[in-house]
SEVEXMI-833447 format. One record per residue (C-alpha): x, y, z. Coordinates in steps of 0.25 Angstrom, whole numbers, plus 5000, padded with zeros to 4 digits. Example, Ala and Ser with C-alpha at 12.3 -4.5 7.8 and 13.67 -1.06 7.14 Angstrom:
BEGIN
504949825031
505549965029
REM end
This chain:
BEGIN
473051084839
473851014850
473351034864
474551054873
473651074885
474251214888
475651164888
476651204877
477851124876
479151194874
479451184859
478051194854
477151294848
476151364858
474651374854
474851514849
476051484841
475351364834
474051454832
475051544824
475751444816
474551344813
473951424801
475351444795
475551294794
475251224780
473951144780
474150994780
473950944765
473150824769
473650684768
474150604780
473750654794
474950734799
475550774812
474950904818
475651034813
475751084827
476550964832
477450964820
477751114822
478051094837
479050984833
479651084823
479751194833
480351104843
481351054833
481851194830
481751254844
482551134851
483551114839
483250974839
483350874827
482050834820
482150694826
482250744840
480950824840
479950754850
479050644845
477850724850
478150834839
477950724828
478950644820
480250714817
480050684802
478650754802
479250874809
480350884799
479450864787
478450964791
479551064795
480151054781
478851064774
478451184782
479751244779
479751224764
478251274763
478551404771
477751374783
478851424792
479051544784
477551574786
477651554801
478751654802
478151754793
476851744801
477551754814
478351874809
477051944804
476351924817
477551974826
477652094816
476252124818
476352124833
477552204832
478452104838
479552104827
480452224825
480852214810
482052314812
483252244807
484652294808
485752254798
487152264801
488052274789
489352254796
490252154789
491352084796
492352004789
493151904797
494251884787
494652024787
494752024803
495651894803
497151914804
497951854792
498451714795
499951704798
500851624788
500951484793
499551494800
498651374797
497551474792
498551534782
498851404775
498051374762
497351234762
497851134752
496951114740
496450974737
497450944725
498650984734
498150884745
498050774734
499450804729
500050804742
499350674746
499850614733
501250654736
501150584750
501350714757
500450744769
500850884771
501550944783
502850884788
503250744785
503350644796
504450544797
504050404793
503750304805
504050184797
505450124797
505450064783
505950144771
505250064760
504650144749
503250144744
503550044733
504149944743
502849954751
502049914739
502749784737
502749734751
501549654755
REM end
């Protein structure tokens, strides 16, 4: 156990919280020496309490890759589910949870509340299909009104090909 010297940092588990969570964590499977579970769990808790990115968790919580790997492993093996269910069971036994649930079956449809768009309104126009756009581009039409040409030459497309 990490001795905090009576000081609990802001985004870390208290000793009572750690004592509750410790038996719910999976046992290390041997192999290499790994980072202390409390340090890793404090880093994971800090990441989610602050909303920071994995790479922004302080170094004292361990390498960010270790935190992320352990978080994924514990999420996949159901460790966090066990923690939640155990905390719910303990709170329920103490009478701290009110399981009364109210369900509201009112349905609000936004489409029926919106007024119909007027003719000529941008919401009323139907978007072009891809084949319509492709055909329009082949014809050289860009849609909308045509702008007058700014060039003074009146040479045709064939004349432009032959010029160097």
